[in-house]
C-alpha positions, 0 to 999 in steps of 0.5 A, a space after each residue: 199045456 203051453 205055460 209060457 202062452 198062458 202066462 202071457 195071457 195072464 199078463 194081457 188080462 191084467 193089462 186089460 183089466 187095468 185099462 178098463 179100471 182107468 176107463 171106468 174111473 174117468 167115466 165116473 168123473 164125467 169125462 164127456 169124450 169118453 163114450 167112444 166105444 173103448 169100454 165095450 172094446 176093452 170088455 169084449 177083448 177081456 172076455 176073449 182072453 178070459 175064455 182062452 185062459 179057461 180053455 187052456 186051464 181046463 184042457 188036458 196036459 199034453 
């Protein structure tokens, strides 16, 4: 398993989660200009990172 790559994915996941939290918080405060597709894009990318982490964590070491 490529632990270095996996740790980069963990960091990327944390970064995307933080951005999504900020995006969602801004939406809660009624920012009208927020509905530009950014939330969907962040969720999609986050899902891709989660899937890749799952694959790496459950693949045989080697």
